[in-house]
N, C-alpha and C positions, 0 to 999 in steps of 0.2 A: 415392557413391553412396545417395541420403538413402532408399531404399529398404530397404538392406541391414540394418539396426537390425530393421525390422519382418520382413523374410522369415527372421532367424534366430529372433526369439520366432516363428512359425510355426512354423517346422521343430524345436523344442523342444516345440510343442503337437502337433505331429504325432506324436512319438515320446511322447509323454506319454498320448496319447487316443486311441488306433489306433481304437477303433471308430468314430471322428469324421474317420475318414481322406479320404471322397469329397468331404469340407464343406473340411477343412484346404488337401486336394489343392487342390479349383477356386478358392479364397482366394488360393492361393501362383501358381497358374498366371496369374489378375489380377493381382496387384500384381508379378507377374513381368514379366507382357505391356505393362503401364501406368502411362509416363513419369509420366505425370497420375493417378496416383490417389489420391493425396491431395485432389485438387481436385473442390470441389463441380460444378463445372463439366463434369467430364467427364460425358457425357450416359449413356453406357453404366451406368453406378454409381460408385461411388465411397465411400472408406476413411471410415467412422465409431468413434468410439470413447465404448464405452459404460461406469458403473459401476454393480456391483451392490452397491449400500450395505448392510452388514451394522450393526442398532445393537449397543452395545460388549458386550453379554449377548450376540451371537451368535445368537438367537432370532428377531429382527425384519429385514426388509429393507424401503427405502425406496422405493417406488412412485411414478410419476407417471402419471395418468390425465391421458395425452397430449389438447394440446385439437386439433389436428389430424387425430391417426388415430382416435380417439375408443377408446382402447384404455389398460390397464394396462402399463407398462413398466417397465425400469430408464430411469433417466435418461441423457441422453448428448445426441451430435449431430457435425456432418461437423466435418473434421480442417480444411477451409480451409486447405490449403497444408501442414498442420502434421506433417511427417512422425513425428511424440514423440506416438503414437498415446496413450500412457497422460497424457503432462501433457495430451492432448484430454480424455480422461474426467477427470482431475482439475476440472480448467476446467467442464466442463459439469456437472459435481455441483456443484460451488459457483455455477453461474451460476443451474442450475436449481431448487436448493434455502437458497437460502440460508447454508449452513450451511460453515464456511471452510477447518478440518484434517479432514485424511483423511490417515490410514497404507495401505499397499497391505499386506493380510494373505497375497496371495499370489506365489509368485517367477512372472512374466511372468504369461502370459494365461490367464485364467479361464473361459473360454468365448469360440467364436467362431459368427455365424451370415450367413446370407446370406439378406436378405426383399426383397420387394418393394416398394416405394412406389407407389402407384398416382397417374398421370397426376390434375394440377392445374395451373390458371391459366399454362398456357405451360409447363408443364414436364413432359416425357414422362415416363413409366411408365419405371422404371430401380432399378436393385439400391445397397441399404447393404448393404456388404460389413462389419460389424460388427466390432468387436473388445471382450471385456467383461474390464473386472480388478474384484478383488475389494477395497473398500475400505469403510472403517472411519473412526468419525468421531471426533477425537481429543479434542475436545473437548464445546462444546455439542449436541445434537441437537435444539434447535427448527428445524423449517425454515418457507419462507416459501414460500408458492406465487406461483408466476413466470408471465407472461401465457404461456406457453406450455404450460400445465397447465391443467385445468379444477382435478385436487382432485391434494395428496399426501396420503401415510399411509403410516406404518409399518404395517405388516402382517406378523401369526405367518402362521409357514410355512405352518401346515395352513387360512391363512384364503386363502391364495393361490389358491390353484385356482375359489374361489370368485368371482373377480375378474376370471379368465383360464384362458384356453384353447388360447393360444400356447404351441405347444410349447418352446420355445428358452427360454422363463420360467421355464417346468416343468422342462425339464433343469438350468436352472441354479439352482435349490429343489433338487434331488437333490445336487445336487454343493457343496452348499452346505450341506446338511445331511450330506452324509461327511464335508464340511474339518472340520465341526466336532464328528462325533460326535454327531449328534441323531437 
């Protein structure tokens, strides 16, 4: 069963973050019920993989000013049938930043979010069931702005709230601070 590895990670996240249990339960219910959860063609929603990319010193995060959503967000994208959501996060991090080498800093999932994506161009509104992993570049940190972004920027943690009020981004800032004891 291609969904089983993600289900295992979700169960671990459920144990590690009991205060996020309602989101985790909703996520688990979706993955268990929807055989095609990794397919973009699943119109009610689908699994996406994202990377919360921290600078080598741990004091900054790489954010993208997303072209379609016009928001400052973490890098990430569609699984497009790939059940290895960590591999999706790595792929999206490389494609959207031009940075080639990363390491995963935390075991398992760093954050989960379920958020609506507005309807556009024949695509109905749907949900992204987003799995986020904590990554850090292991080499060069110079980025390239991809066509999916207006801009990319290494952002000091104290500055993130001036770019976005997105609850999930601010939650990841808090987790980031806790992880690095900042």
